[in-house]
N, C-alpha and C positions, 0 to 999 in steps of 0.2 A: 503355400500349397497345403491342402488338408491331407490328413493321414490316408484317407480313402483314395485321393488323387495320386499320392505317392505310390501307394500299393498298386494301383491300376497301371501307372507308368512303368513300375518295376516289372510287373507281370508281362507287359507288352515287349519290353526290352529283352527279357529272358526268352520269351517265345520266338521273337525275331532272330535272336542270336542262335537259337537252336536250329532254325531253318537255314540260316546262312552257313553254319558249321556243316550241315548236311550237304549243302551245295559245294562247300570247299573240299569235302572228302570225295564226292563223286564227280565233281567238275563237269556238269552238263553244259549245253549250249556252246561247246567249243572253248570253255574257259582254260583248258589245259594248254592251249596254244599260246596263251598270253604270258605264260611263265610268272614272274613275280608281279606283273601288272594285274594279274587276275585278282589279287587280294585288294587292289584299289577298287576294282569293279564290285567285288563282294561287299566291301564297306559301303559303296554307293547304294547297293541293293539293300543293305541293312538299314541305312538311313531312310530309304524309301519305304521299307517295310514297317518301320516304327511309325512313320508319318501316316501310312495307310491304316494302321491299327488305331491310331488316335482319331483319324477321320471316321472310322467305323463306329467308335464309341460315341462320337458326336451325332452320327446318324441315328444310332440306337436311342440316345437320350432325347433328342429334339424332334426327330421325325417319327420313329417307331414308338416313342414315348415309353421306353424301357430303360430307365437309369440304373446304374449299377447299385445293387442293394442286397444285403444278406438278411434283411429283416422281413422279407416278403415270402419266405418259405422256399423249400427246396424246388418245388415245381417251377417257381418264377426263375430261380437261378439257372435251372436246366434249360428252360425255354430261352432265356436271354443268351446263354452260351451257344445254343443252337443257332439263334438268329445271328449272333456275332460271326460264327463260322460260315454261315450261308452268304453273308454280305462280304466278309473280309477276304475269304479265299479267292473268289473271282476277281476282286479288286487288286489283290496282290499279284495274281497271275497276269492280269492286264498290264499292271505297272512294269513287271519284269519283261513282258513281251515288247512293250514300247522301248524299254531300255535295250533289249537285244536288237531291235530294229534300228534305233537311232545311234547306238554306240558300238555294240559288238559286231554288227553286220559289216562294219568297215574293214575288218580283218578276217572274219570267219564267215564264209558264205552259209546260207541256210538259216540265218537269224532274222530274215525279213518278216514283217508282220503278216500273219496268215492264220486261217482257222486251224490248220494242222498244228502250227507252233503254239497257238493259244491252248489247244486241248492238251498238248504235251506238257506245257508249263502248268496248267491247271491240275493235271494228274499228279505232278510232282509236289506242288504246294498242298494239295488235298491230303496226300499221304503224310507229309510233314505235320500238317495241322492236326490230323488224327492222332499221330504219335504224341505231340505236345499236349493235346487235350487229355490223353490218358495220364500223362505226367501230372498235370494240374489237378485232375480229379483225385488222384492218389494223394497228392500233397495237401489238398484242402478237404480231405475226407472227414477229418474231425470237425471242420467248420460246417460241412454239409450236415453231419449228424446232429450238431448243436442246433442248426436251423430247423431240422426235422423235429427235434424234441420241443423246441419253442413253439413251432406251429401246432404240434399235437396238444401242447398244454393250453394254448389259446382256444383251440377248437373245443376241448373238453370243458373249459370255463364257459364259453358261449352256449354250449349244448346244455349244461346244467342250468344256466340262467333261463334259457328258453323253455326248458321243461318245467322249471319252477313257476315261471309266468303262466304257462299253460295250465298247471294245476290250480293256481290262484284264480284264473279266469273261470275254470270249471266250477270251483267252489262258490264263486260269486253268483253263477247262474243258479246253483242249488239253493242259495240263501234267498234269492229273489223268488224262486218257485215256492218256498215254504212260508214267506211272509203273508199273513192273513190280510185280505183286503178290507177296506172300510165296510163294504157291504156284508162281509162275513160276520163282522163284529156286531152289526146292527140287525142282522136277520131275525134274531129272536124278538127284537123289540118292535119291528115293523110288520105287523100281520093283521091289522084291524080292519081297514077298509080297502075297497077296490082301488081307489085313487092312490093309496099308500103302496099297494102292491105294484102298481104301474111305476111309481116313483122309484121303488127298490130295483125294479127291472132296468130302468134307465141308468141308475147309479152303477149297477153291475157292469153294464155295457161300457160306461165311462171308465170304470176301474180297469176293465180288460184292455181298453185302448191305451190307458196309461202304462200298464204292465208291459204291453208290446212295445211302447215307445221307449221304455227303460231298457228292455232286453236287446233292442236293435243296435244301439251304439256299442254294447258289449260284444255283440256278434261281429260288428264291423271292425272292432279293435283286434280281433283274432284273424284278420286277413281275408275277409270276404264273407262267405255264406254261412255264418253261424258256426255250425259244427265242422266247417272245413278245416279248422286249425287242428283240433284233436278229434272231437266228436265221439259221443257215446251212443250215437244213433245207429240203428242196424243198417247195414249196407249189403246188398246182394251182388256178388260177383257172378257174372254169367259167361259161359263159354260158347263154343260153336254148336254144342249139342243142347239137350234139354236140361243137363245138369247145371246146378248152381250152388253157391256157398253163401250163406247168410251169416254175417258176423258183425261185431261192433268194431268200428274203425280203430278205436283206441286199443283194441285187443289184437290187432294185426301186428305180427312181428316182422316177417319179411316174405317175399315171394321169389321162388326160384324157377327159372325156365329149364324144363327137361324135355328136349325134343319138341314134339307138337303139343306138349302139356305144360301146365304150370303147377308147381307145388306150393300151396298156401299154408304157411305156418302161422298159427294164431292161438290165443288162449281160449279155453272153454272149460268152465268149472274149475278154474285155477290151474289147469294143466295145459302143457303145450301139445297141440294137435296139428297134424298135417293132413291136408286134403288135396286130391288131384282134380284138376279141371282141364278139360280140353280147350285150350286157348293159347294165344301167343302172349309173351310178356308185353309187347307193344300194345296189344289190344287192352290188356289189364291196366297198363300205364295210362292209356287214354281215358279209361273208365274212372280212374282215380285222380284225374288231373285237378279236380276241384279241391283236393286235399294237399296243400303245399308241404306238409310234413312227410309225405310219402314220395320218395325220389329214387331215381335210378343211381345205384352206386357202381354197377358193373353191367356188362351186356347180359349177364345171366341173373342179376339180382335186382329186385326193388326192395327198399327198406323203409320202415316206419321210424323216422328219427326220434319219435317220442318213446320208442322202445330200445334205443341205443344206450348201452351202459357206459361205453367210453370209446374214444379213438385210440388206436395203438399204432405206433410206427415200428415196422419190423422189416429189416433187411431192405431198407430204401422204399418200402411200399406202405401204404396206409390201410388199416383194417378197422372194421367196426365190430365191437363185441356186443352181442344182442342179449338183452335181459332174459331171464328165465331159462333159456336153452344154452346160453354162453357160447353160441356159435360165432366164429370169426369170419366176417364177410369181407372180401377184397374190395378195394376202391380203386378203380382205374383212373389214370391221370385225366382222361377226357371227361370224366364225370365229377372230378373233384370240385370244379368251379361251381357246378350246380348245387352240390352239397353245401359249400361255403355260403352261397347266396341264400339258401334256405335257412341256415343257422344265423347268419349275420344280418338278415333283413330287419 
């Protein structure tokens, strides 16, 4: 058995033992009337509890497709633990209810299988599961923190690589734009006859077509419509009124929702500037959907990943540090997957 499997089994055994000890102290379900035989029933419940925990792990691994892993980040660990509790707690409660009905009901009335008894058992097991969950969270806090730091490090590496590729792609476009065409080199030599002028005009048209055919693949490599990846092209943000903001997409830092307005932070003449626009963040998000580097990181913020300086993990939450203004924007768990997809694509 692998180290991970041993650790999983040990965790389930300790958790189930905690629940059974709680039952031994409070003796619900009429266990106090069984005297010393109650401990035999508690042991039987312990065996059943461990078995149900292992069954839940199998369900998570093969049906929910969430194997136990500490290398997938804190968000994955938390989601998996939540799924475990949501599946395991009702199953354990059902198992105990069946045991009460088939075994304990022979001596103590009121243990028959019913919705009322199931809800009672579910409440007891849910409370015990919550308490043991707090214990494991405290015990594995250092492991969670290590996973957070590793996740942050990987995201920063991918972000830097993405931004470097972005810069190289932009420079490639500039080189293509500056390369003189064959027609430019020959323009001084070909000016004698009308037929030669027609030939020069045709050659210019051919070279223009060749330049467009070269630039098109480069645009496609950047994820779609040319400047959609970074873009130095001007873009106009429009609100619900006649007001608008024209800026270069690469100069956009982030957008903050403020009531019925949005506050647009961007660079102009090398300085950070903020402009207000009457619009919703959802409307602006839809307008910028063609630019995959601009994503929602929080219900109140849209951010340009090309202007993110680094990811920072702080107090169990992720933050984005923005260049030039050094603001720290929060990242909600619901939007973390979208940001990872934009960086790791």
